[in-house]
C-alpha angles and dihedrals in degrees: 000000000000091000120101113253114244118242090242092054091051093047093045090051092051094047095046092050092047093049092047090053092051092044091051091052092048094046093045090052093048097082121065103240093197108188093352124097122218092256090049091049090051092052091045092052091047090052093047087058094051142056090242137304136211120247087248091054091050092048092051093047092052095039094238134126118272090242092057091049091049089058092047092050092046091055091050090049090051090052091050092240096119137023136196125238135170116270106251090216095048118019091196090068126072121216122208112222134180119253125221088260090051091049091052088051092052093046092048090051093048091049093048092049093049092048092048093055093044091049091049091050091048094047100041105032136064119228088256091052091049089052089051090052090051090052091048091049089054089054093047091046089054089055092059098039104060 
């Protein structure tokens, strides 16, 4: 990348990142977490998308200390949202997996977040603006799928 970046590329980059940050905050706040903190919800979602992970795996994925993740997992265990089971490949390790209750919690959150964004798009945007957003998303998607 020896070429000089165009002013429009720099401005577009800054605007996209700023909007993504605000969208993430809005989407994250759209679901009622109930008794679950944002960090717990993040771990729960990660587990729902896996076959089980160790506490060390979870800590590394979130960039936190093992001790902090142990506390997060303990809180999720107390709420009945996750359970521990032996790793079938290595019985000395314990995998943390999501329970049926935990999976329902994750799905309810995903639905609430999707509905929030769709409602905001419906309320605040014209059909033409929504079509513009769809076109822009196709361009952004192309950037991340070489």
